[in-house]
N, C-alpha and C positions, 0 to 999 in steps of 0.2 A: 209574524214569521212562521213558516211552517215547522212542524215536529220533525227531527229528525229520528230516522228509523235504521237500524242495523240489523240485517237478518244473516243468521250463519246458515252454511248450507244453502245460499239464497239463490242460486244460479241454475238449479236444476229440480225437477219434480215438483213437490209440495214448496219446497223453498222460493223457487222460481215464481209460482203462483202467489205466494205470501208477497214477496217483493214486488210484483207488479200489482197487486190489490191495494198495498200501502200507498204506492205511488200514484195510482187512480184516485185514492181517496185524498190527496194531497199532502202527503208525506214527503220529505227529500229523503230518498233511500240510498243506503249502500248495502251491497250484497257481498259478503263474504263466500270463499269458496277455497276448497284444499288443494286440489291437484289437476282436475281438467281444463287446460287453457283454452283449449279450442270452444268447449262448451260455454266457457265464461265469456269469452271474446264474442261468440255468437249471440249469448244473452245481452251483452251490452250493446250491441250493434241493434237488436231487434226492440230493445225497451229504453236505452238511454240511462239505463241505471249502472253507475259505475262498481266494478267488480273489484275486490282485495282479495290478495292470496295469502292466506296462513293457516297453520293447524290450530284447531281449537284445542288440542290434546297439549299443546306446549305453552304454558303459563307466559314466559318472556315474549312468544310470538305475539300472543294476545295482547299484551301490552303495547307491543311497538303497533301492531296492525290497528288498534283502537286509536292510538295517537295520530296516525296516519289518518283515519277516517274523520277525526275530530278537527283536525288541521286543515282538511279540503272543505268539510262540511259545516262544523260545528258540534256543540256538546250532544251527546246521545240523549235523547228522550226515550225512546221505545228500543228495547232489545229483544229480539225473537231468537231464542237458542233452539234451532232446529237442524243442527248438523247432527248427523248419524251415521253409524255404520254396522254391519252386520257381519260376524264369523260364525255362522252356525255349525253345529256339532252335536251329536248327541254326549252327554256330559262325561260318559266314560271314554270317549275320544277327545273331547275337548283340551287344548294344550293350554299352558299358562301364558303363552303369548296371545292366543285367541280370546282368552278372558282379560288379558290386560289391555290390549287394543280397543275392546269395546268399551270397557269401564273408562278408560283414559278418554275416548273421544266423547261417548253419550252421557257420561256422568260428571267426571271431573272437567269436562269441556264448560259444563255449565259455571261452575267456581270459575274457572279460568277466563271466562268472558264476562261475567258477573261482577266480579269482584273489583276490576279495575274501573268500572263505571259505575259502581254504586256511590263512592263518595261524592260524586258530581250531583248524582241524583238526589242525594241526602241535602247536598247544599243548595240546590235549587229547589228543594221540596217539591219534586215531581217525578215520577218514572213510572215506565210500564215495563214489567218483565213477563215475556210470554213464553213458556217452557213447552216445546212440543215431545210428549211423551208417545204413550203406544198403548193400545188396547192390551198388547202382551205384557205391559207392566201392571196393569191390574189385573189380568186373569193368569197369567203365566203361559209359557208355550213351550212343549217338549222340542228339544234341539235348540233350545234358544235360553238355556239358563243364564249365560251372560248378559245377552240383551234384554231379556226380562228383568234382571236384576239392575241393569243401568236405568231401564225406564221407570221402574218401581222407586229407585233411588232418586229420579228426576220430581217424583210427587212429593216426596218427604223434603226435598229441597225448598218446594214451592210453597210447602204448608208451613215451615218453619220460617223461611225469609219474609213470607208475607206478614209475619207476625212482628218483624222487625221493622219493615218498612212501612207498617200501616199509619202509624202517627205522624210521618215525614212525607205523606202524599205519593209514596210508592206502591203501586199494587204489582203483586206477582200471583201469576195464574198458570194453568196448564191445559193443554188439550190433549186429548188420546184420541187419535184416529184409529179408526179401524183399517180394512183393506181398502186401500185408496189405487184408483186406477192411474198409478205411474208407469212409467216405462220398465221399470223393474216388475212391477206386479204383472203388468200386461205379457211380460215375457214368459211368464209361468204356463207350462202345457194347458193348451185349451180343455183337455179332457179333466186334468186335475182341477182346473179353475171352475169348470161346470159342474162337476160330479163331487167335489170335496169341499171347494172354498164357499161357493155361493149359495149352495143349501143352507148354509148356516147364516147368512145373512136374511134377516125378516122383510128386508125392503126389496131382496131379490137382486140386487145390484152391486157393483163397486162402488165406493164414494169417488168423487172428483176432487183434484186439488183445489179448485176453487172454492169448493165447499169448506174446506180447512180454512183457506184464505180469508173467507167471509168471518168465520169465528175470531181470527187475529185481529182484523180490522174492528170488530165489535169491542174486543177487551184492550186494545190500543186507544181506544177514544178518550178524550178528555172526560167526557160524562161517564165513563165506566167507573168512575173512583170509588163505588161503594162495592164492587167486586174484587174481592182478594182471597187467596188461597183457595180458590175454586178449580175444579176440573170440569171441562167440557168433555162429554164422551161422545164422538160422532164417528160412531161405527155402523148405523143402519139398524139398530136394534139387537146386534149380535150380543151385546155383553151389558147387563144393568148392573150399575152400582148402588 
């Protein structure tokens, strides 16, 4: 039987690439999304991957959504925590709401999604948790104190939970993308992109969503069981850890 994979934020950008790559690798995939019904419907039409709508920031919604996925497809073997948002502002202008929204989705969302799935993985003695963090969780970024904090927290979550899962066959790893050529990044002013962003990247280009997806497929594999608590930095040489 194919492994069952669930990808949060899985119908657009990096998440869509991850969902598609896992399907191409033989997984049965479900893609979660939060709000863009039109994009989700188009994604399902193009890929055949079912999309399920709920907010990862709400624990009860995650419990209910996961139950729907498992009723339709079976127990989840691979969880990719990819969903994330930004609410950028310099710290002296940042509102409590901007802080809370980002932390609730990008950090608490990992708890909300992983906690209901964890007991089943422990019982079956197999699981793959893959958390999509960010280069800015590693190095920090002005104007993103909330986002950088959430993504740094994702790495602490990964390292701690990996120690709990190791003896029951569950691996927990993270990927930190740099600047990836998603729709959002490519919408940045071309002058800013060429003069301020690309010069920071030694390979001289943006990454592609498929390059992050290949990292996920590698970590999700049955034979990746000796890799846990690790972080893959996929940033074109922009930042070394």
